[in-house]
N, C-alpha and C positions, 0 to 999 in steps of 0.2 A: 242328479238332475231332477228338476221339478217337473211335475206332470203338467201337460198342456191343458189349459182351461178352455172348455168348449164355449165359444161365444155365439154360436149359431142361434138366431132368433132374438138376440139381445139388441137393445137400442142404445146408441151412443150419440147424443146430440141429434143431428138429422140423419145419421147413418143407421141402417138396419142390417145386421150381419146375416147373410143367407148361406154361406158355405166357406169351408176352409180352402185356402189356395196353397199351392206348392211352396214348401219352405225353401229358403235360399240362404247363402252366406253373403253377407255384405262385404264391401271392400276392406273393412277393418278386421274381418275374420270371424265375426260373431253371427250366429244363426238368427234369421228373421222368420217370424211366423205370421205371414200376411193372411187376411181374411177377405173374401169377396163381400162387398157391402153395396147396398143400394141406398142412394140419397133420396130424401122425400121428393126432390125435383125430378127423379128418374134416372140420374147418372149412376152407372155401375162401375166400380173400381176396386182394386185390391188396396187394402190399408193395413199397415202393421198393427198387430194386436196390442203392442205396448202403447202405441200412439192412441189407439181407441180407448184403452183403459185409463190412460193418464189425462185424456181430454185434449191432447195436442192436435188431434184431428176430430172435428165435430161435423164437418160437411165437405162437400166437393168444392166449396167456395161460394155456394149460393147463400149461405148464412152471412158471410162477410158482405156480399153485395146487398143483401136485404137490410143489414144493419146500417150500411152506408147510405142507402136510399132513404131520403126523408120526404120532403115535400115537392122536390123538383122545380122550385121557383127561385133558386139562387141567382139566376141571370135576369130576373125581372126588375122593373123599376121599383115596385113596392117593397121588394126585399132590400134593395139598396137604401131606400128611405128608412127602413127599420134598422139596418146595420149602422147607418149614420147617426140615427137617434141614440142607439146604445153607446156608440163611441163618444158622442158629446156628453152623455150623462155618466158614463162609467169609466172612461179612460183618461186619467190625469195628463197623459201625453198629447191628447187631442187639443188642437188650437181653440176649439169652442168650449172646452171643459169649464173654464172660469165662468162663463155665462150660463152654464147648465148644472153639471155635477158639482162644480165649485160653489154654487149657490144653494146646494142641498136638493136640487131637483133630480129625481131618479126615474126609474122605469118600474111600473107596476109588475109584481112577480108573475102575473099571468102573461105578461108581454115579453118576458125573457126568452122563451122559445118563440121562434117565428110563427109557428102554427097557432099559438094563442093570440098573438097580435093580429094575424091575418083573419082569424075567425071573427074578431071584433070589428076590424077596419075594412077588410075586403079590398077590392080593386077601386081605383079612382073612378068616381061617377062621370067626371068630365076631365078633359085634358087641361083645362085652365084652372083646376083646383089642386090645392096641396093640403097636406095635413097641418092642422093648427091646434094649439092648446087653447081651450076656452079661458082658463085662468093661468096667466103667465107666471104666477108665483107657486103653482103646483106642478108636480111632475107629470110624466106621460102615463096615461092609464085609460081604462075603458070608460070612465065617467068624465074625462077631461080632454076630449078631442072633438074636432069637427073638420069637415072639408070646407076650405075657405079660398076665396080669390086673393090675388095679391093685394088688392085694395083693402079687403077685410083684414088681412094679416097686418098690413101697415098701420091700421087703426088699433090693433091689439098689441101694442108695444109698451115696454116699460118706459117711463120718462127718462130721457137722457140726463146723465149727470153733467152738469156744467163744469167745465174745467175753470179753475181760478186763473184769470189772466195775470201774467206777471207784468208789472209796470216797467216801462222803458226808463232808462237812466235819465234821458232828457225830460221826460214827463215828471219824474221825481224832483229834478233840479228846478223845473218851472214851478212846481207846487211849493217847493221850499222858498223860492224867491217871492212868490205871491204871498206866502205866510209872513215872510220877513217884511215885505212892504206893508201888509195889513197891520202888523204889530207896530211898525215905525209910524204909520199914519195915525193910529189910535192913541199913541203916547205923545 
């Protein structure tokens, strides 16, 4: 049998071991050697020594909560604007992709995390303004955005492609008849 390693005083992630707890046999029949640990947030708990050494337990759960907490703005309008912008530019399955990402328009690397985007853009100055690109042929980024009204945005559009209109059969027949008459009159 191997000798028990004293973990007292050692740090494992957010845990600091301060005493050995009473050993016990788990339901599978093997001996467990737990240790009393104090998390940096103040929680005290017994943790299995093997879990401490392997890294399976690094905190009381506060580390996970800390890692999952980001900016706290995921329910705000500015976050939805940012998420929609990324979808249009980066997701080929988005219905607006052809007009954005499909044209080669992207999102500046600083704006990929929401925090970088928000640091540049901030909150809307007024409710009647929305984010607009200064140059419609360039992607979204710190040097190519402004807050604009609907009228300003309407002026900042690409020219529409005119669809070639297909001629109707009766128009073609009338044109052919006019050509036939013109040819027969001139001869």
